[in-house]
TILO-979004 format. One record per residue: chain; residue in three letters; x, y, z of N, C-alpha, C, O in turn; residue number from 0. Coordinates in steps of 0.02 Angstrom, whole numbers, plus 32768, in hexadecimal, padded with zeros to 4 digits. Last residue first. Layout:
! residues N
<node kette="A" rest="ALA" n_u="X" n_v="Y" n_w="Z" ca_u="X" ca_v="Y" ca_w="Z" c_u="X" c_v="Y" c_w="Z" o_u="X" o_v="Y" o_w="Z" nr="NUM"/>
...
***
This chain:
! residues 81
<node kette="A" rest="PHE" n_u="0804" n_v="F13D" n_w="F5DE" ca_u="07CB" ca_v="F14E" ca_w="F5B4" c_u="07D4" c_v="F193" c_w="F59A" o_u="07A9" o_v="F1AC" o_w="F575" nr="80"/>
<node kette="A" rest="LEU" n_u="088A" n_v="F12F" n_w="F610" ca_u="0861" ca_v="F0F5" ca_w="F5FE" c_u="0828" c_v="F107" c_w="F5D0" o_u="081C" o_v="F0E4" o_w="F59F" nr="79"/>
<node kette="A" rest="ASP" n_u="08E4" n_v="F185" n_w="F642" ca_u="08D6" ca_v="F18B" ca_w="F5FA" c_u="08A7" c_v="F154" c_w="F5E2" o_u="089D" o_v="F14C" o_w="F5A6" nr="78"/>
<node kette="A" rest="ASP" n_u="08FF" n_v="F15B" n_w="F6BF" ca_u="08D0" ca_v="F193" ca_w="F6B9" c_u="08BC" c_v="F19E" c_w="F670" o_u="0889" o_v="F1BD" o_w="F663" nr="77"/>
<node kette="A" rest="SER" n_u="0963" n_v="F101" n_w="F6B8" ca_u="0920" ca_v="F0E5" ca_w="F6B2" c_u="08EB" c_v="F11D" c_w="F6AF" o_u="08B1" o_v="F110" o_w="F6A0" nr="76"/>
<node kette="A" rest="SER" n_u="09E0" n_v="F159" n_w="F654" ca_u="09C3" ca_v="F13F" ca_w="F692" c_u="097E" c_v="F122" c_w="F686" o_u="0962" o_v="F12A" o_w="F650" nr="75"/>
<node kette="A" rest="GLU" n_u="0A14" n_v="F169" n_w="F5D2" ca_u="0A3C" ca_v="F17B" ca_w="F60D" c_u="0A21" c_v="F15C" c_w="F64D" o_u="0A48" o_v="F146" o_w="F678" nr="74"/>
<node kette="A" rest="VAL" n_u="0A20" n_v="F10E" n_w="F545" ca_u="09F0" ca_v="F122" ca_w="F578" c_u="0A16" c_v="F12C" c_w="F5B8" o_u="0A36" o_v="F0FE" o_w="F5D2" nr="73"/>
<node kette="A" rest="THR" n_u="0A4F" n_v="F125" n_w="F4A6" ca_u="0A6B" ca_v="F11E" ca_w="F4E9" c_u="0A37" c_v="F139" c_w="F51A" o_u="0A26" o_v="F174" o_w="F518" nr="72"/>
<node kette="A" rest="GLU" n_u="09F2" n_v="F0C7" n_w="F42C" ca_u="0A0A" ca_v="F105" ca_w="F44A" c_u="0A2A" c_v="F0F6" c_w="F48D" o_u="0A20" o_v="F0C0" o_w="F4A9" nr="71"/>
<node kette="A" rest="SER" n_u="09C9" n_v="F04A" n_w="F405" ca_u="09E5" ca_v="F075" ca_w="F3D2" c_u="0A01" c_v="F0B7" c_w="F3EE" o_u="0A25" o_v="F0DA" o_w="F3CA" nr="70"/>
<node kette="A" rest="ARG" n_u="0999" n_v="F010" n_w="F479" ca_u="09C9" ca_v="EFEB" ca_w="F44F" c_u="09ED" c_v="F01A" c_w="F41F" o_u="0A29" o_v="F012" o_w="F413" nr="69"/>
<node kette="A" rest="SER" n_u="093B" n_v="F068" n_w="F4A6" ca_u="097A" ca_v="F064" ca_w="F4CB" c_u="09AF" c_v="F03C" c_w="F4A5" o_u="09EB" o_v="F045" o_w="F4B1" nr="68"/>
<node kette="A" rest="LYS" n_u="08D3" n_v="F04E" n_w="F44D" ca_u="08F3" ca_v="F090" ca_w="F44D" c_u="0937" c_v="F08C" c_w="F46F" o_u="0967" o_v="F0AA" o_w="F457" nr="67"/>
<node kette="A" rest="GLU" n_u="08B0" n_v="EFCC" n_w="F473" ca_u="08C7" ca_v="EFDA" ca_w="F42F" c_u="08EC" c_v="F01C" c_w="F42B" o_u="0920" o_v="F021" o_w="F40A" nr="66"/>
<node kette="A" rest="ALA" n_u="0888" n_v="EFE7" n_w="F4F7" ca_u="08C0" ca_v="EFBB" ca_w="F4EA" c_u="08DC" c_v="EFC5" c_w="F4A4" o_u="0919" o_v="EFC6" o_w="F49A" nr="65"/>
<node kette="A" rest="TRP" n_u="0818" n_v="F03B" n_w="F4E4" ca_u="0852" ca_v="F054" ca_w="F506" c_u="0890" c_v="F02A" c_w="F4F7" o_u="08C6" o_v="F044" o_w="F4EB" nr="64"/>
<node kette="A" rest="ARG" n_u="07C4" n_v="EFDE" n_w="F4A4" ca_u="07D7" ca_v="F01C" ca_w="F481" c_u="0816" c_v="F03A" c_w="F4A1" o_u="0843" o_v="F04F" o_w="F47D" nr="63"/>
<node kette="A" rest="GLU" n_u="07B5" n_v="EF81" n_w="F50B" ca_u="07D5" ca_v="EF6D" ca_w="F4CD" c_u="07EC" c_v="EFAA" c_w="F4A5" o_u="0823" o_v="EFA9" o_w="F489" nr="62"/>
<node kette="A" rest="ILE" n_u="0771" n_v="EFD1" n_w="F569" ca_u="07B3" ca_v="EFB7" ca_w="F579" c_u="07D8" c_v="EFA1" c_w="F53A" o_u="0814" o_v="EFAD" o_w="F533" nr="61"/>
<node kette="A" rest="LYS" n_u="06F8" n_v="EFE9" n_w="F524" ca_u="0723" ca_v="F021" ca_w="F539" c_u="076A" c_v="F009" c_w="F547" o_u="079A" o_v="F02A" o_w="F534" nr="60"/>
<node kette="A" rest="GLU" n_u="06C8" n_v="EF65" n_w="F513" ca_u="06D5" ca_v="EF8F" ca_w="F4D9" c_u="0704" c_v="EFC9" c_w="F4EB" o_u="0733" o_v="EFD8" o_w="F4C6" nr="59"/>
<node kette="A" rest="ARG" n_u="06B4" n_v="EF3F" n_w="F599" ca_u="06E5" ca_v="EF1B" ca_w="F570" c_u="06F9" c_v="EF46" c_w="F533" o_u="0734" o_v="EF49" o_w="F521" nr="58"/>
<node kette="A" rest="ILE" n_u="064B" n_v="EF97" n_w="F5BB" ca_u="068C" ca_v="EF9C" ca_w="F5DE" c_u="06C2" c_v="EF7A" c_w="F5B4" o_u="06F9" o_v="EF96" o_w="F5AD" nr="57"/>
<node kette="A" rest="TRP" n_u="05E8" n_v="EF67" n_w="F564" ca_u="05FE" ca_v="EFAD" ca_w="F560" c_u="0643" c_v="EFB5" c_w="F580" o_u="066F" o_v="EFD6" o_w="F564" nr="56"/>
<node kette="A" rest="GLY" n_u="05D8" n_v="EEE4" n_w="F591" ca_u="05ED" ca_v="EEF1" ca_w="F54C" c_u="0608" c_v="EF38" c_w="F544" o_u="0639" o_v="EF43" o_w="F520" nr="55"/>
<node kette="A" rest="GLY" n_u="05A9" n_v="EEFC" n_w="F613" ca_u="05E8" ca_v="EED9" ca_w="F608" c_u="0604" c_v="EEE5" c_w="F5C2" o_u="0640" o_v="EEEF" o_w="F5BA" nr="54"/>
<node kette="A" rest="LEU" n_u="052E" n_v="EF3A" n_w="F5F5" ca_u="0562" ca_v="EF5E" ca_w="F61B" c_u="05A6" c_v="EF3E" c_w="F60F" o_u="05D7" o_v="EF61" o_w="F603" nr="53"/>
<node kette="A" rest="SER" n_u="04F1" n_v="EF27" n_w="F54D" ca_u="04F9" ca_v="EF10" ca_w="F592" c_u="0531" c_v="EF38" c_w="F5B3" o_u="055D" o_v="EF54" o_w="F592" nr="52"/>
<node kette="A" rest="GLN" n_u="048E" n_v="EF96" n_w="F4EB" ca_u="04CF" ca_v="EF76" ca_w="F4F8" c_u="04D4" c_v="EF62" c_w="F541" o_u="04BF" o_v="EF87" o_w="F56D" nr="51"/>
<node kette="A" rest="GLU" n_u="041B" n_v="EFDE" n_w="F4E0" ca_u="0419" ca_v="EF98" ca_w="F4C9" c_u="045A" c_v="EF72" c_w="F4D6" o_u="045C" o_v="EF36" o_w="F4CE" nr="50"/>
<node kette="A" rest="PRO" n_u="043D" n_v="F05E" n_w="F50C" ca_u="0413" ca_v="F034" ca_w="F537" c_u="0411" c_v="EFEB" c_w="F521" o_u="0406" o_v="EFBF" o_w="F54A" nr="49"/>
<node kette="A" rest="PRO" n_u="04E7" n_v="F092" n_w="F501" ca_u="04A9" ca_v="F084" ca_w="F4DE" c_u="047E" c_v="F053" c_w="F507" o_u="0499" o_v="F023" o_w="F523" nr="48"/>
<node kette="A" rest="LYS" n_u="0526" n_v="F0F5" n_w="F58B" ca_u="0529" ca_v="F0BB" ca_w="F55F" c_u="04E6" c_v="F0B0" c_w="F53C" o_u="04B2" o_v="F0C2" o_w="F557" nr="47"/>
<node kette="A" rest="ILE" n_u="0508" n_v="F163" n_w="F5DD" ca_u="052E" ca_v="F16E" ca_w="F59F" c_u="0531" c_v="F131" c_w="F571" o_u="053E" o_v="F139" o_w="F535" nr="46"/>
<node kette="A" rest="LYS" n_u="04BF" n_v="F13E" n_w="F64B" ca_u="04AE" ca_v="F17E" ca_w="F62C" c_u="04D0" c_v="F186" c_w="F5E8" o_u="04B7" o_v="F1AB" o_w="F5BD" nr="45"/>
<node kette="A" rest="ASP" n_u="04FB" n_v="F0CB" n_w="F67A" ca_u="04BA" ca_v="F0C5" ca_w="F657" c_u="04A6" c_v="F105" c_w="F633" o_u="0481" o_v="F103" o_w="F602" nr="44"/>
<node kette="A" rest="ILE" n_u="0564" n_v="F102" n_w="F6C0" ca_u="0572" ca_v="F0E0" ca_w="F681" c_u="0532" c_v="F0DB" c_w="F658" o_u="0533" o_v="F0E4" o_w="F61C" nr="43"/>
<node kette="A" rest="GLU" n_u="051E" n_v="F130" n_w="F730" ca_u="0541" ca_v="F160" ca_w="F706" c_u="0550" c_v="F141" c_w="F6C1" o_u="054A" o_v="F163" o_w="F68E" nr="42"/>
<node kette="A" rest="GLN" n_u="04EF" n_v="F0B7" n_w="F764" ca_u="04BF" ca_v="F0E9" ca_w="F74E" c_u="04E0" c_v="F11D" c_w="F721" o_u="04C1" o_v="F134" o_w="F6F0" nr="41"/>
<node kette="A" rest="GLY" n_u="0567" n_v="F079" n_w="F787" ca_u="053D" ca_v="F05C" ca_w="F754" c_u="050A" c_v="F08D" c_w="F739" o_u="04FC" o_v="F08E" o_w="F6FD" nr="40"/>
<node kette="A" rest="ILE" n_u="058B" n_v="F0D0" n_w="F7ED" ca_u="05B5" ca_v="F0CB" ca_w="F7B2" c_u="058E" c_v="F0AD" c_w="F778" o_u="0592" o_v="F0C4" o_w="F740" nr="39"/>
<node kette="A" rest="TRP" n_u="0528" n_v="F0BA" n_w="F84D" ca_u="052C" ca_v="F0FC" ca_w="F82D" c_u="0557" c_v="F0FB" c_w="F7EE" o_u="054A" o_v="F120" o_w="F7BF" nr="38"/>
<node kette="A" rest="GLU" n_u="0543" n_v="F035" n_w="F876" ca_u="0507" ca_v="F045" ca_w="F850" c_u="050C" c_v="F088" c_w="F82C" o_u="04F7" o_v="F08E" o_w="F7F2" nr="37"/>
<node kette="A" rest="ASP" n_u="05EC" n_v="F000" n_w="F85D" ca_u="05B9" ca_v="F020" ca_w="F886" c_u="057E" c_v="F033" c_w="F859" o_u="0587" o_v="F040" o_w="F81D" nr="36"/>
<node kette="A" rest="LEU" n_u="0613" n_v="EF64" n_w="F80C" ca_u="0612" ca_v="EFAD" ca_w="F80E" c_u="05DE" c_v="EFC6" c_w="F83F" o_u="05AB" o_v="EFA6" o_w="F84A" nr="35"/>
<node kette="A" rest="ILE" n_u="067C" n_v="EEE1" n_w="F7F8" ca_u="0640" ca_v="EEF5" ca_w="F81D" c_u="0645" c_v="EF41" c_w="F826" o_u="0674" o_v="EF5A" o_w="F844" nr="34"/>
<node kette="A" rest="VAL" n_u="06B3" n_v="EE79" n_w="F779" ca_u="06BA" ca_v="EEBA" ca_w="F798" c_u="0678" c_v="EECA" c_w="F7BB" o_u="0642" o_v="EEC2" o_w="F79D" nr="33"/>
<node kette="A" rest="THR" n_u="0713" n_v="EDF7" n_w="F740" ca_u="06D4" ca_v="EE08" ca_w="F75F" c_u="06DE" c_v="EE49" c_w="F785" o_u="070D" o_v="EE50" o_w="F7AD" nr="32"/>
<node kette="A" rest="ALA" n_u="075B" n_v="EDBA" n_w="F6AE" ca_u="0760" ca_v="EDE9" ca_w="F6E6" c_u="071A" c_v="EDF8" c_w="F700" o_u="06EC" o_v="EE04" o_w="F6D9" nr="31"/>
<node kette="A" rest="ARG" n_u="07B6" n_v="ED45" n_w="F652" ca_u="0775" ca_v="ED58" ca_w="F66E" c_u="0781" c_v="ED85" c_w="F6AA" o_u="07AD" o_v="ED78" o_w="F6D4" nr="30"/>
<node kette="A" rest="ARG" n_u="0811" n_v="ED46" n_w="F5BC" ca_u="0810" ca_v="ED4A" ca_w="F605" c_u="07CC" c_v="ED60" c_w="F61B" o_u="07AB" o_v="ED89" o_w="F5FA" nr="29"/>
<node kette="A" rest="LYS" n_u="0830" n_v="ECD6" n_w="F534" ca_u="080F" ca_v="ED11" ca_w="F550" c_u="0814" c_v="ED0D" c_w="F59D" o_u="081B" o_v="ECD7" o_w="F5BA" nr="28"/>
<node kette="A" rest="GLY" n_u="085C" n_v="EC60" n_w="F4FE" ca_u="0883" ca_v="EC9C" ca_w="F4F1" c_u="0863" c_v="ECDC" c_w="F50B" o_u="087A" o_v="ED13" o_w="F4FB" nr="27"/>
<node kette="A" rest="LYS" n_u="07BC" n_v="EC1E" n_w="F4EF" ca_u="0803" ca_v="EC11" ca_w="F4EA" c_u="0828" c_v="EC51" c_w="F4D8" o_u="0815" o_v="EC74" o_w="F4AA" nr="26"/>
<node kette="A" rest="GLN" n_u="0736" n_v="EC39" n_w="F4E6" ca_u="075A" ca_v="EC53" ca_w="F520" c_u="07A5" c_v="EC48" c_w="F51D" o_u="07CA" o_v="EC65" o_w="F545" nr="25"/>
<node kette="A" rest="TYR" n_u="0710" n_v="EBF7" n_w="F470" ca_u="0709" ca_v="EC3F" ca_w="F475" c_u="0734" c_v="EC5C" c_w="F4AD" o_u="0753" o_v="EC90" o_w="F4A5" nr="24"/>
<node kette="A" rest="LYS" n_u="0727" n_v="EB71" n_w="F494" ca_u="074C" ca_v="EB8F" ca_w="F45C" c_u="074A" c_v="EBDB" c_w="F460" o_u="077C" o_v="EBFC" o_w="F454" nr="23"/>
<node kette="A" rest="ALA" n_u="06CA" n_v="EB63" n_w="F4FC" ca_u="0712" ca_v="EB5A" ca_w="F509" c_u="073C" c_v="EB79" c_w="F4D3" o_u="076F" o_v="EB99" o_w="F4E1" nr="22"/>
<node kette="A" rest="THR" n_u="0653" n_v="EB79" n_w="F4B5" ca_u="0666" ca_v="EBA6" ca_w="F4EC" c_u="06B0" c_v="EBA1" c_w="F4FB" o_u="06D2" o_v="EBD3" o_w="F504" nr="21"/>
<node kette="A" rest="TYR" n_u="0654" n_v="EB0B" n_w="F45D" ca_u="0654" ca_v="EB50" ca_w="F443" c_u="066C" c_v="EB81" c_w="F479" o_u="0696" o_v="EBAC" o_w="F46B" nr="20"/>
<node kette="A" rest="ALA" n_u="064D" n_v="EAA2" n_w="F4BA" ca_u="0686" ca_v="EAA7" ca_w="F48C" c_u="068C" c_v="EAEE" c_w="F471" o_u="06C3" o_v="EB0A" o_w="F46D" nr="19"/>
<node kette="A" rest="ARG" n_u="05D1" n_v="EABB" n_w="F4F9" ca_u="060F" ca_v="EABC" ca_w="F520" c_u="064C" c_v="EAC4" c_w="F4F3" o_u="067A" o_v="EAEA" o_w="F504" nr="18"/>
<node kette="A" rest="VAL" n_u="057C" n_v="EAAC" n_w="F48A" ca_u="057F" ca_v="EAEC" ca_w="F4AC" c_u="05BF" c_v="EAF1" c_w="F4D5" o_u="05E0" o_v="EB25" o_w="F4D5" nr="17"/>
<node kette="A" rest="LYS" n_u="058F" n_v="EA25" n_w="F46C" ca_u="05A0" ca_v="EA58" ca_w="F43A" c_u="05A8" c_v="EA9D" c_w="F45B" o_u="05D5" o_v="EAC3" o_w="F44A" nr="16"/>
<node kette="A" rest="PRO" n_u="055D" n_v="E9E9" n_w="F4E3" ca_u="05A4" ca_v="E9E1" ca_w="F4CF" c_u="05BA" c_v="EA15" c_w="F49B" o_u="05F2" o_v="EA2F" o_w="F49F" nr="15"/>
<node kette="A" rest="ALA" n_u="04D1" n_v="EA16" n_w="F4E2" ca_u="0501" ca_v="EA2D" ca_w="F515" c_u="054A" c_v="EA22" c_w="F500" o_u="0572" o_v="EA50" o_w="F50B" nr="14"/>
<node kette="A" rest="ASN" n_u="045A" n_v="EA1A" n_w="F498" ca_u="049B" ca_v="EA14" ca_w="F477" c_u="04D3" c_v="EA2C" c_w="F4A4" o_u="04FF" o_v="EA51" o_w="F48F" nr="13"/>
<node kette="A" rest="ALA" n_u="03ED" n_v="EA32" n_w="F4E7" ca_u="03EE" ca_v="E9F4" ca_w="F4C0" c_u="0432" c_v="E9E7" c_w="F49F" o_u="0441" o_v="E9AE" o_w="F48E" nr="12"/>
<node kette="A" rest="GLN" n_u="040C" n_v="EAB0" n_w="F518" ca_u="0405" ca_v="EA78" ca_w="F547" c_u="040A" c_v="EA35" c_w="F522" o_u="0428" o_v="EA06" o_w="F53B" nr="11"/>
<node kette="A" rest="GLN" n_u="040A" n_v="EAFB" n_w="F4A2" ca_u="0448" ca_v="EAF5" ca_w="F4C8" c_u="0446" c_v="EABB" c_w="F4F9" o_u="0478" o_v="EA99" o_w="F503" nr="10"/>
<node kette="A" rest="TRP" n_u="0383" n_v="EAEF" n_w="F481" ca_u="03B5" ca_v="EAD4" ca_w="F454" c_u="03F7" c_v="EACA" c_w="F479" o_u="0418" o_v="EA97" o_w="F470" nr="9"/>
<node kette="A" rest="LYS" n_u="0348" n_v="EB33" n_w="F4EC" ca_u="033A" ca_v="EAEB" ca_w="F4E3" c_u="036F" c_v="EACB" c_w="F4B6" o_u="0384" o_v="EA93" o_w="F4C2" nr="8"/>
<node kette="A" rest="LYS" n_u="037C" n_v="EBB4" n_w="F4D3" ca_u="038A" ca_v="EB92" ca_w="F512" c_u="037F" c_v="EB47" c_w="F50C" o_u="03A8" o_v="EB1F" o_w="F524" nr="7"/>
<node kette="A" rest="ASP" n_u="0345" n_v="EBD0" n_w="F455" ca_u="038E" ca_v="EBCC" ca_w="F45E" c_u="03A0" c_v="EBA6" c_w="F49D" o_u="03CE" o_v="EB7D" o_w="F49D" nr="6"/>
<node kette="A" rest="TYR" n_u="02BC" n_v="EBD4" n_w="F477" ca_u="02D5" ca_v="EBA3" ca_w="F446" c_u="0321" c_v="EB99" c_w="F44F" o_u="0339" o_v="EB60" o_w="F450" nr="5"/>
<node kette="A" rest="GLU" n_u="02BA" n_v="EC41" n_w="F4CE" ca_u="02A6" ca_v="EBFF" ca_w="F4E6" c_u="02C1" c_v="EBC8" c_w="F4B8" o_u="02DA" o_v="EB95" o_w="F4CF" nr="4"/>
<node kette="A" rest="LYS" n_u="02E3" n_v="ECA5" n_w="F473" ca_u="0309" ca_v="EC98" ca_w="F4B0" c_u="02FA" c_v="EC53" c_w="F4CC" o_u="0327" o_v="EC2E" o_w="F4DF" nr="3"/>
<node kette="A" rest="LYS" n_u="027E" n_v="ECA4" n_w="F415" ca_u="02C1" ca_v="EC90" ca_w="F400" c_u="02EC" c_v="EC7F" c_w="F43D" o_u="0314" o_v="EC51" o_w="F43B" nr="2"/>
<node kette="A" rest="SER" n_u="01E6" n_v="EC5C" n_w="F45A" ca_u="0212" ca_v="EC94" ca_w="F449" c_u="0257" c_v="EC79" c_w="F435" o_u="0268" o_v="EC40" o_w="F444" nr="1"/>
<node kette="A" rest="MET" n_u="0163" n_v="EBFF" n_w="F418" ca_u="019F" ca_v="EBFD" ca_w="F441" c_u="01CD" c_v="EC36" c_w="F42A" o_u="01DA" o_v="EC3E" o_w="F3EE" nr="0"/>
***
């Protein structure tokens, strides 16, 4: 049995623990869904590491921008990246 299969079965058998963990993780966070044109995804795929998810890559870029904007004056959203 692969680790993925094992994890899925464990999560099914321990649903209350999984729900509690998920709720704790999501507390204080905002969820955003973004739909991108295919060509944008292809351009991102050219520069992001192949092992990293698209969502993770986008989140990393936004977090980096947010940290930078905290410490500096950002004039416009053009300074995002």
